[in-house]
LUMLOGU-344808 format. One record per residue (C-alpha): x, y, z. Coordinates in steps of 0.5 Angstrom, whole numbers. Example, Ala and Ser with C-alpha at 12.3 -4.5 7.8 and 13.67 -1.06 7.14 Angstrom:
% residues 2
PT     X     Y     Z
PT    25    -9    16
PT    27    -2    14
***
This chain:
% residues 923
PT     X     Y     Z
PT   -59  -225    76
PT   -66  -227    80
PT   -67  -224    87
PT   -68  -231    90
PT   -61  -233    88
PT   -58  -227    92
PT   -56  -229    99
PT   -59  -226   105
PT   -56  -223   111
PT   -57  -219   117
PT   -51  -214   116
PT   -55  -208   119
PT   -57  -207   126
PT   -64  -203   127
PT   -65  -198   132
PT   -71  -193   133
PT   -68  -187   135
PT   -69  -184   142
PT   -68  -177   145
PT   -61  -177   148
PT   -64  -172   153
PT   -71  -176   155
PT   -69  -183   153
PT   -75  -184   150
PT   -77  -185   142
PT   -75  -178   138
PT   -82  -175   137
PT   -80  -168   135
PT   -83  -169   128
PT   -89  -173   130
PT   -93  -167   128
PT   -89  -165   122
PT   -93  -166   115
PT   -87  -168   111
PT   -86  -166   104
PT   -78  -167   103
PT   -72  -169   106
PT   -65  -169   105
PT   -58  -170   109
PT   -51  -168   109
PT   -46  -164   113
PT   -48  -167   119
PT   -55  -166   120
PT   -62  -168   117
PT   -66  -163   113
PT   -74  -164   113
PT   -79  -159   109
PT   -86  -159   110
PT   -92  -157   107
PT   -93  -151   111
PT   -86  -148   109
PT   -82  -150   115
PT   -75  -153   114
PT   -73  -157   120
PT   -65  -158   122
PT   -63  -164   126
PT   -56  -165   129
PT   -53  -171   131
PT   -55  -170   138
PT   -62  -169   135
PT   -62  -162   137
PT   -68  -159   133
PT   -68  -152   129
PT   -73  -149   125
PT   -74  -143   121
PT   -79  -141   116
PT   -77  -142   109
PT   -83  -141   105
PT   -90  -138   106
PT   -94  -143   103
PT   -90  -150   103
PT   -83  -153   101
PT   -83  -158    95
PT   -76  -160    94
PT   -69  -160    97
PT   -62  -161    95
PT   -56  -161    99
PT   -49  -161    96
PT   -44  -166    99
PT   -38  -161    98
PT   -41  -155   100
PT   -46  -153   106
PT   -51  -150   101
PT   -58  -152   101
PT   -62  -151    95
PT   -70  -151    96
PT   -76  -151    92
PT   -82  -148    95
PT   -88  -143    94
PT   -89  -136    97
PT   -95  -135    94
PT  -102  -138    92
PT  -102  -142    85
PT   -97  -145    81
PT   -91  -140    82
PT   -85  -144    85
PT   -79  -141    87
PT   -72  -143    88
PT   -68  -141    94
PT   -60  -142    96
PT   -59  -143   103
PT   -52  -142   106
PT   -52  -146   112
PT   -46  -144   115
PT   -48  -137   116
PT   -54  -136   121
PT   -57  -129   122
PT   -62  -128   127
PT   -63  -136   128
PT   -64  -137   120
PT   -59  -139   115
PT   -57  -133   110
PT   -61  -134   103
PT   -56  -132    98
PT   -61  -133    92
PT   -68  -133    90
PT   -70  -135    83
PT   -77  -136    80
PT   -77  -143    77
PT   -82  -142    70
PT   -80  -146    64
PT   -81  -141    58
PT   -86  -137    62
PT   -91  -143    63
PT   -92  -144    70
PT   -92  -151    72
PT   -90  -155    78
PT   -83  -157    79
PT   -82  -165    80
PT   -74  -166    81
PT   -68  -162    82
PT   -60  -163    81
PT   -54  -158    83
PT   -47  -160    80
PT   -42  -160    86
PT   -38  -155    82
PT   -44  -150    83
PT   -44  -148    76
PT   -50  -152    74
PT   -57  -153    76
PT   -62  -157    73
PT   -70  -156    75
PT   -75  -161    72
PT   -82  -160    71
PT   -89  -163    71
PT   -90  -161    63
PT   -84  -165    61
PT   -79  -159    61
PT   -72  -159    64
PT   -69  -152    65
PT   -61  -151    66
PT   -58  -145    70
PT   -51  -144    68
PT   -47  -140    72
PT   -46  -139    80
PT   -52  -142    83
PT   -51  -138    89
PT   -52  -131    86
PT   -57  -129    81
PT   -53  -125    77
PT   -49  -127    71
PT   -53  -133    71
PT   -56  -136    64
PT   -62  -141    63
PT   -64  -145    58
PT   -69  -151    56
PT   -65  -157    55
PT   -70  -162    54
PT   -78  -162    53
PT   -82  -168    53
PT   -90  -169    54
PT   -88  -174    60
PT   -87  -171    67
PT   -79  -171    69
PT   -78  -176    74
PT   -71  -175    75
PT   -64  -171    74
PT   -57  -172    75
PT   -50  -169    73
PT   -44  -174    71
PT   -37  -171    70
PT   -33  -175    65
PT   -26  -174    65
PT   -24  -167    67
PT   -29  -163    63
PT   -34  -166    60
PT   -41  -166    64
PT   -47  -170    62
PT   -54  -169    65
PT   -58  -175    66
PT   -66  -173    65
PT   -71  -179    67
PT   -78  -179    65
PT   -84  -184    65
PT   -82  -186    58
PT   -75  -185    57
PT   -68  -184    59
PT   -64  -178    56
PT   -56  -176    57
PT   -55  -169    55
PT   -47  -167    54
PT   -48  -159    56
PT   -41  -157    57
PT   -40  -156    49
PT   -42  -150    45
PT   -48  -154    43
PT   -52  -159    47
PT   -52  -166    45
PT   -57  -171    47
PT   -57  -178    47
PT   -63  -183    48
PT   -60  -189    53
PT   -67  -192    54
PT   -74  -192    51
PT   -77  -193    58
PT   -77  -189    64
PT   -79  -189    72
PT   -83  -186    77
PT   -81  -180    82
PT   -75  -182    87
PT   -73  -188    83
PT   -67  -186    81
PT   -60  -184    84
PT   -53  -184    82
PT   -48  -189    85
PT   -41  -188    88
PT   -34  -190    85
PT   -35  -197    86
PT   -40  -197    81
PT   -37  -192    76
PT   -42  -186    78
PT   -47  -189    74
PT   -55  -187    74
PT   -59  -193    77
PT   -66  -193    76
PT   -71  -198    79
PT   -77  -200    75
PT   -82  -206    77
PT   -78  -211    74
PT   -71  -209    75
PT   -66  -204    77
PT   -62  -201    71
PT   -55  -198    71
PT   -53  -193    65
PT   -47  -189    63
PT   -48  -183    58
PT   -47  -188    52
PT   -52  -193    54
PT   -55  -198    59
PT   -50  -202    63
PT   -52  -208    68
PT   -59  -210    70
PT   -61  -213    76
PT   -67  -217    76
PT   -70  -214    83
PT   -78  -215    82
PT   -83  -211    86
PT   -85  -204    86
PT   -80  -199    88
PT   -82  -193    91
PT   -75  -190    93
PT   -68  -191    91
PT   -62  -189    95
PT   -54  -190    95
PT   -50  -191   101
PT   -43  -193   101
PT   -43  -198    96
PT   -50  -201    98
PT   -57  -199    94
PT   -62  -198    98
PT   -69  -200    95
PT   -76  -198    99
PT   -81  -202    96
PT   -89  -204    97
PT   -91  -209   101
PT   -98  -212   101
PT   -99  -213   109
PT  -102  -207   113
PT  -101  -205   120
PT  -106  -201   124
PT  -104  -194   126
PT  -104  -193   133
PT  -102  -185   133
PT  -105  -179   133
PT  -107  -180   126
PT  -113  -184   128
PT  -115  -191   126
PT  -112  -190   119
PT  -107  -196   117
PT  -100  -195   114
PT   -98  -199   108
PT   -92  -203   110
PT   -86  -202   106
PT   -80  -207   105
PT   -73  -203   106
PT   -68  -208   102
PT   -60  -206   102
PT   -57  -209    96
PT   -49  -210    96
PT   -48  -209    88
PT   -41  -211    88
PT   -41  -218    92
PT   -48  -220    90
PT   -52  -221    96
PT   -57  -218   100
PT   -54  -214   107
PT   -61  -212   110
PT   -68  -213   109
PT   -74  -211   113
PT   -81  -208   113
PT   -82  -201   115
PT   -89  -197   116
PT   -90  -192   110
PT   -83  -190   109
PT   -83  -182   107
PT   -75  -181   107
PT   -68  -184   107
PT   -63  -180   109
PT   -55  -182   110
PT   -51  -179   115
PT   -46  -180   121
PT   -44  -187   118
PT   -51  -189   118
PT   -58  -190   114
PT   -64  -186   117
PT   -71  -188   115
PT   -77  -183   117
PT   -83  -187   117
PT   -90  -185   116
PT   -91  -186   124
PT   -86  -180   124
PT   -81  -184   128
PT   -73  -184   126
PT   -70  -191   125
PT   -63  -192   124
PT   -59  -197   121
PT   -52  -198   123
PT   -48  -203   119
PT   -44  -208   123
PT   -37  -208   123
PT   -33  -212   118
PT   -30  -217   123
PT   -37  -218   125
PT   -40  -219   118
PT   -34  -224   116
PT   -35  -228   123
PT   -42  -229   120
PT   -40  -231   114
PT   -35  -236   117
PT   -40  -239   121
PT   -44  -241   115
PT   -37  -243   111
PT   -39  -238   106
PT   -31  -236   105
PT   -32  -234    98
PT   -37  -229    99
PT   -33  -227   105
PT   -27  -226   101
PT   -31  -221    96
PT   -33  -217   102
PT   -26  -216   105
PT   -24  -214    98
PT   -29  -209    97
PT   -28  -206   104
PT   -21  -205   103
PT   -19  -210   108
PT   -11  -211   109
PT    -7  -216   106
PT    -6  -220   113
PT   -14  -220   114
PT   -15  -223   107
PT    -9  -228   108
PT   -13  -230   114
PT   -19  -231   110
PT   -16  -235   104
PT   -12  -240   110
PT   -19  -241   113
PT   -22  -242   106
PT   -16  -247   104
PT   -17  -251   111
PT   -24  -252   110
PT   -24  -254   103
PT   -18  -259   105
PT   -22  -262   111
PT   -28  -263   106
PT   -23  -267   101
PT   -23  -261    96
PT   -15  -261    95
PT   -16  -258    88
PT   -20  -252    91
PT   -16  -252    97
PT    -9  -251    94
PT   -12  -245    90
PT   -14  -242    96
PT    -7  -243    99
PT    -4  -240    93
PT    -7  -234    94
PT    -3  -234   101
PT     4  -234    98
PT     8  -229   101
PT     5  -228   107
PT     3  -235   109
PT     9  -240   111
PT    10  -244   105
PT    12  -250   109
PT     5  -250   112
PT     2  -252   106
PT     7  -256   103
PT     7  -261   109
PT    -1  -262   108
PT     1  -264   101
PT     7  -269   101
PT     3  -275   100
PT     5  -278    94
PT    -3  -278    92
PT    -3  -270    92
PT     3  -269    88
PT     0  -266    83
PT    -3  -261    88
PT     4  -260    91
PT     7  -258    84
PT     1  -253    82
PT     3  -250    89
PT    10  -250    88
PT     9  -247    81
PT     6  -241    84
PT    11  -240    89
PT    16  -239    84
PT    12  -235    79
PT    11  -230    85
PT    19  -230    86
PT    18  -233    93
PT    21  -240    92
PT    28  -242    96
PT    33  -247    93
PT    29  -252    97
PT    23  -251    94
PT    26  -251    87
PT    29  -258    89
PT    22  -260    91
PT    19  -258    85
PT    24  -261    80
PT    23  -267    84
PT    16  -267    83
PT    17  -266    75
PT    22  -272    75
PT    17  -277    80
PT    11  -275    75
PT    16  -276    69
PT    12  -270    66
PT    18  -268    61
PT    13  -263    58
PT    12  -259    65
PT    19  -259    66
PT    20  -257    59
PT    15  -251    60
PT    19  -249    67
PT    26  -249    64
PT    26  -249    57
PT    22  -244    55
PT    26  -238    52
PT    22  -232    54
PT    20  -234    60
PT    22  -230    66
PT    26  -234    71
PT    23  -235    78
PT    27  -240    81
PT    34  -241    83
PT    38  -243    77
PT    44  -247    80
PT    39  -251    84
PT    35  -253    78
PT    41  -255    74
PT    44  -259    80
PT    37  -262    81
PT    36  -264    73
PT    43  -266    73
PT    42  -271    79
PT    36  -274    75
PT    40  -275    69
PT    36  -269    65
PT    43  -267    62
PT    39  -263    56
PT    35  -259    61
PT    41  -258    66
PT    45  -255    60
PT    40  -251    57
PT    39  -247    64
PT    47  -247    65
PT    48  -244    58
PT    42  -239    58
PT    44  -236    65
PT    52  -236    63
PT    53  -241    69
PT    59  -243    65
PT    62  -248    71
PT    56  -252    71
PT    55  -253    63
PT    63  -255    63
PT    62  -260    69
PT    56  -263    66
PT    59  -264    59
PT    66  -266    61
PT    64  -271    67
PT    57  -273    65
PT    56  -272    57
PT    63  -273    56
PT    62  -269    50
PT    69  -266    50
PT    69  -262    43
PT    62  -258    45
PT    65  -256    52
PT    71  -254    48
PT    67  -250    43
PT    63  -247    49
PT    70  -244    52
PT    72  -241    45
PT    65  -237    45
PT    66  -234    52
PT    69  -227    54
PT    77  -227    55
PT    77  -227    63
PT    72  -233    63
PT    75  -237    57
PT    82  -236    61
PT    79  -238    68
PT    76  -245    65
PT    82  -247    60
PT    86  -247    67
PT    81  -251    70
PT    79  -256    65
PT    85  -256    60
PT    88  -262    63
PT    82  -266    61
PT    81  -263    54
PT    88  -264    53
PT    88  -271    54
PT    81  -272    50
PT    82  -267    44
PT    89  -265    44
PT    89  -261    37
PT    83  -257    38
PT    85  -255    45
PT    92  -253    43
PT    89  -249    37
PT    84  -245    42
PT    90  -244    47
PT    94  -241    41
PT    88  -236    40
PT    88  -235    47
PT    95  -233    48
PT    96  -228    42
PT    90  -224    40
PT    83  -227    43
PT    76  -226    40
PT    70  -230    42
PT    69  -235    36
PT    61  -232    36
PT    64  -225    35
PT    66  -222    28
PT    73  -220    27
PT    71  -213    25
PT    66  -210    30
PT    63  -203    31
PT    69  -200    34
PT    74  -202    28
PT    69  -199    23
PT    69  -193    27
PT    76  -192    27
PT    78  -194    34
PT    83  -199    36
PT    81  -205    39
PT    84  -208    45
PT    88  -214    45
PT    87  -219    50
PT    92  -225    51
PT    93  -229    57
PT   100  -231    59
PT   102  -237    56
PT   107  -240    62
PT   100  -241    66
PT    98  -246    61
PT   104  -250    61
PT   102  -255    66
PT    96  -257    62
PT   101  -261    57
PT   104  -265    62
PT   102  -272    58
PT   103  -269    51
PT   110  -266    50
PT   109  -266    42
PT   103  -261    43
PT   107  -257    48
PT   113  -256    44
PT   108  -254    38
PT   105  -249    43
PT   111  -246    45
PT   114  -246    38
PT   108  -242    36
PT   108  -237    42
PT   116  -236    41
PT   115  -235    33
PT   109  -230    35
PT   112  -226    41
PT   120  -227    41
PT   120  -223    47
PT   116  -229    51
PT   118  -230    58
PT   124  -234    60
PT   120  -240    62
PT   117  -241    55
PT   124  -241    52
PT   127  -246    58
PT   121  -251    57
PT   122  -251    50
PT   129  -252    51
PT   128  -258    56
PT   123  -261    51
PT   128  -261    45
PT   134  -264    50
PT   129  -269    52
PT   127  -271    45
PT   135  -271    43
PT   137  -275    49
PT   131  -281    47
PT   132  -280    39
PT   135  -287    36
PT   135  -285    29
PT   142  -281    27
PT   139  -277    22
PT   133  -274    26
PT   138  -273    32
PT   142  -269    27
PT   136  -265    26
PT   134  -264    33
PT   141  -262    35
PT   141  -257    29
PT   134  -254    32
PT   137  -254    39
PT   143  -250    37
PT   138  -245    33
PT   134  -244    39
PT   141  -243    44
PT   144  -238    38
PT   137  -234    37
PT   139  -227    39
PT   132  -226    41
PT   132  -232    46
PT   130  -230    53
PT   132  -237    56
PT   135  -237    63
PT   143  -238    62
PT   144  -241    68
PT   138  -246    67
PT   140  -247    60
PT   147  -249    62
PT   144  -254    67
PT   139  -257    62
PT   145  -258    57
PT   150  -261    62
PT   144  -266    65
PT   143  -268    58
PT   150  -268    56
PT   149  -263    50
PT   156  -262    48
PT   155  -256    43
PT   150  -253    48
PT   155  -253    54
PT   161  -250    50
PT   156  -245    47
PT   153  -243    53
PT   160  -243    57
PT   163  -238    51
PT   156  -234    52
PT   157  -233    59
PT   165  -232    58
PT   166  -238    62
PT   173  -239    59
PT   176  -243    65
PT   170  -248    64
PT   171  -249    57
PT   178  -250    58
PT   176  -255    64
PT   171  -259    59
PT   177  -260    54
PT   181  -262    59
PT   176  -267    62
PT   176  -270    56
PT   183  -270    54
PT   182  -266    48
PT   189  -263    47
PT   188  -260    40
PT   181  -256    43
PT   185  -254    50
PT   191  -251    45
PT   185  -248    41
PT   181  -245    47
PT   187  -242    50
PT   189  -239    43
PT   182  -236    42
PT   180  -234    49
PT   187  -232    52
PT   187  -225    50
PT   181  -225    55
PT   184  -229    60
PT   191  -230    60
PT   191  -235    66
PT   188  -240    61
PT   195  -241    58
PT   198  -242    66
PT   192  -247    67
PT   194  -251    60
PT   201  -251    63
PT   199  -254    69
PT   195  -259    65
PT   200  -261    61
PT   205  -262    66
PT   201  -267    70
PT   200  -271    64
PT   205  -277    63
PT   203  -277    56
PT   208  -275    51
PT   206  -267    50
PT   212  -264    48
PT   210  -260    42
PT   204  -258    47
PT   208  -256    52
PT   213  -252    48
PT   207  -248    45
PT   204  -246    52
PT   211  -244    54
PT   212  -240    48
PT   206  -236    50
PT   207  -236    57
PT   214  -233    55
PT   211  -228    50
PT   206  -225    55
PT   210  -226    61
PT   205  -230    65
PT   209  -234    70
PT   216  -233    73
PT   221  -238    71
PT   221  -241    78
PT   214  -243    78
PT   215  -246    71
PT   220  -250    73
PT   217  -252    79
PT   210  -254    75
PT   214  -258    70
PT   218  -262    75
PT   213  -266    76
PT   212  -269    69
PT   217  -274    67
PT   217  -273    60
PT   219  -266    60
PT   226  -266    59
PT   231  -260    60
PT   231  -259    52
PT   223  -257    53
PT   225  -251    57
PT   232  -250    55
PT   231  -244    51
PT   225  -241    55
PT   230  -241    61
PT   236  -238    57
PT   231  -233    54
PT   228  -231    61
PT   235  -230    65
PT   238  -226    59
PT   231  -221    60
PT   232  -221    67
PT   240  -219    67
PT   238  -213    62
PT   233  -211    67
PT   238  -211    73
PT   243  -207    69
PT   237  -202    67
PT   235  -201    74
PT   242  -200    77
PT   243  -195    72
PT   236  -191    74
PT   238  -192    81
PT   245  -188    80
PT   241  -183    76
PT   236  -182    81
PT   242  -181    87
PT   246  -176    83
PT   239  -172    81
PT   238  -172    89
PT   245  -170    91
PT   244  -164    86
PT   237  -162    89
PT   240  -162    96
PT   246  -158    94
PT   241  -153    91
PT   236  -153    97
PT   242  -152   101
PT   245  -146    97
PT   238  -143    97
PT   238  -143   105
PT   245  -140   105
PT   247  -136    99
PT   244  -129    97
PT   241  -130    90
PT   242  -124    85
PT   236  -123    80
PT   239  -121    74
PT   233  -122    69
PT   232  -116    64
PT   225  -118    62
PT   219  -119    65
PT   217  -127    64
PT   210  -125    62
PT   210  -119    57
PT   217  -120    55
PT   218  -113    56
PT   224  -109    59
PT   223  -110    67
PT   221  -104    71
PT   220  -102    78
PT   216  -104    81
PT   217  -112    80
PT   217  -118    83
PT   222  -124    83
PT   222  -131    85
PT   227  -136    87
PT   225  -142    82
PT   229  -140    76
PT   229  -135    78
PT   223  -131    74
PT   221  -124    75
PT   215  -120    73
PT   212  -113    73
PT   208  -112    79
PT   202  -111    74
PT   203  -117    70
PT   204  -121    76
PT   197  -119    79
PT   193  -120    72
PT   196  -127    71
PT   198  -130    78
PT   192  -134    81
PT   195  -132    88
PT   200  -128    90
PT   205  -134    93
PT   206  -138    87
PT   210  -137    80
PT   205  -136    75
PT   210  -140    70
PT   212  -146    75
PT   205  -146    77
PT   202  -151    72
PT   208  -156    73
PT   208  -155    81
PT   201  -157    81
PT   202  -163    77
PT   207  -165    82
PT   202  -164    88
PT   197  -168    85
PT   201  -174    84
PT   203  -173    92
PT   196  -173    94
PT   194  -179    89
PT   199  -183    93
PT   197  -180   100
PT   190  -183    98
PT   192  -189    95
PT   196  -191   101
PT   191  -192   105
PT   187  -197   101
PT   189  -203   104
PT   184  -208   101
PT   185  -205    94
PT   192  -207    95
PT   191  -214    97
PT   186  -215    91
PT   191  -212    86
PT   196  -216    89
PT   192  -223    89
PT   190  -221    81
PT   197  -219    79
PT   201  -224    75
PT   207  -221    78
PT   206  -219    86
PT   213  -217    87
PT   212  -211    82
PT   205  -209    85
PT   209  -209    92
PT   215  -205    89
PT   210  -200    86
PT   206  -199    92
PT   213  -198    96
PT   215  -193    91
PT   209  -189    92
PT   211  -188   100
PT   205  -193   102
PT   210  -196   107
PT   213  -189   109
PT   211  -183   113
PT   211  -178   108
PT   211  -171   110
PT   208  -166   104
PT   210  -159   103
PT   205  -155   100
PT   208  -148   100
PT   211  -145    94
PT   218  -143    93
PT   220  -138    98
PT   219  -131    95
PT   225  -126    97
PT   226  -119    99
PT   233  -116    98
PT   237  -111    94
PT   237  -112    87
PT   245  -112    84
PT   243  -111    77
PT   243  -105    73
PT   236  -105    73
PT   232  -102    79
PT   227  -107    83
PT   222  -107    88
PT   222  -112    93
PT   216  -115    96
***
């Protein structure tokens, strides 16, 4: 790139350094015959030809000490350590000495010298031309006028344990040295002479040399760049400035003119060159004229000249305290202070040089907000000039910071729709788009009818999604781009959108149904509930088949029947929906509902009652509306099979209602029988005057419900037809089972004009004879009970008034002869040995022999006592009984209506004298 193509700016302020104490120009170096100068660690260091070193602090305080007896020739200040390495002479002749100064340690006003070493290559004294020290303090290189380079390996601050070797020799003097660390361990040494540039790898066991250029440079015309240019070696020549890496040449910048000195400062390359103009010197040096040098500051990264001005005979360039200090031949210090970034940007803005402003801001690590402001200003500038394409490129760079609506409003004009489309695309790519932006972009595509862009935006399979999918689907649908909408919906599993478009817009019912069949179980179930009615009306057969799958053992259609779990021996989980939840979608298709329900009942006999109830209702509906007798017979059989199926789980009451509503006789009678509603069966036949089935029903179910015969008698008694044979059969059963009192039978038949006396004659005679026999038996028992009662009363009176003589000779337990002591009871009487009684008796007040019988009697009495208070039970039994009088008599006999006094004591134990020949003990 030619020099004239680089823009020139004045980004540095020039100022002659003044003494803060006097306010006058700093002139403390006016008499110094400068030989070398460096800077670092907060001070400027200058050496002279008398062997003195001058240290200038930031407050321009000057300290001086004698470093060499004769002169100082070279200085090197390390960046990371406050160490100064100098080369000079203490003796006449060619006898250079290297001294290392620790500037942090001051003794008697002089820094401590930690090392003094002679710099002689191979015992051949020659002047030193250049010096370089590695920041790790382990390497130091010295170049000589005879073309040799001596490398010192070891701690540069100490003489001991240091090894030296010559790593380079050349007929031309060495003009530049520099170290570069590549990676973590590899160290290269750049050697520059007037004829070539060589890189030497010095960190290995053997030095590896590589010639990277076949021409060189003069003294002071090499410098190392910083990280902004990847720490390259920079070399200035008459024709250009060259950059080098250890493996070869890098970029080249055609800066013409003779270079005297190169320095690097914060990404800038400072070049001191010659100028032909001369300025008369008015200093103490007399009337000698000083050569004017041009100091130029190049911004290598951003490709512009940041500063350029002439200075008188520049001796040294030093960079410290954030500024550049130039030491001129007039021994004045000139300070170049870089302007702040904002000032530089404002200068660029005034010249509308926004592109350079952006580049500069980036190189200065400007924050995002600052860059966005520049992009926005640049975009506004281009927009005002009518460069809408360029403006939109700048606005795109503001995405994420600048409000999108600010840009969109500028490009809403139909003529700028292409620019708006480009911006919206970038907005989506940056994941900053809202639903409205997606809608606007898709509308732009549709307005432009740019199907290819729409395809690229939507239908690229591997493209990362940078928009709201549902918004895109909605816009494509509204614009009738159904293919694009369906692609998005299927790709992003927006099932409801896919199905709505297929069913409502494309009318592709078969494809919608196939799509549902590929969904996972929960999604397939949900969508079939939602769209099942529409699908059933359009593709009933396929919909029914899918429902059968869904409600039995569902698997998505695109998945294999045998998956990895089955191969590994696991048991797959069966997924099935509740069939009753899908009955509503068959509302207009009874045949398919019948098919579906029959399938479900066959596969799952334990299906819910709703399925059986619905299927029964469908069967009965078909039965009622069927006109073909043969088909109707088949439907009757099918319905009966369903009702009689032992696994059927229909609701009995609902099934009965359905059969009654549809007048399905076989079903009604079967369900009555199943529910044990024998009365209803009889009533059904009575309502239809089916005499034969009335009698058959009584015969069949009379054993379970005897009242059937009573109802049959009442039914036939009300009939005026000739029912003599039926009446006689009914009476015969009533008589056998004693179901009604004769009086009620006579009263029932009295209302029938056809029932003559001959019908009931035999019945009445038989009943009267039975009652007479019963009366005679009852009188006999009364007489017997009275006699037994009188005997008991006499026995009780005798016990109370007459002495009892115990004449038993044997024990009633062991059957051995009775001996004293003995125990006697009045009951039989019974007698026992006392030891037998104590071993066998449960208590000492009750006869062991009579105790079981007495206990039975007491249990009966207690049961009667408990049951006499069960009034509700008594009334219920009275209502259910065919013979209420016998129930009352039974309760009367239990003493329910009497006040009963229960005596719980055992027969009295007596004490008295034994009158038998056996001695006895009285207890």
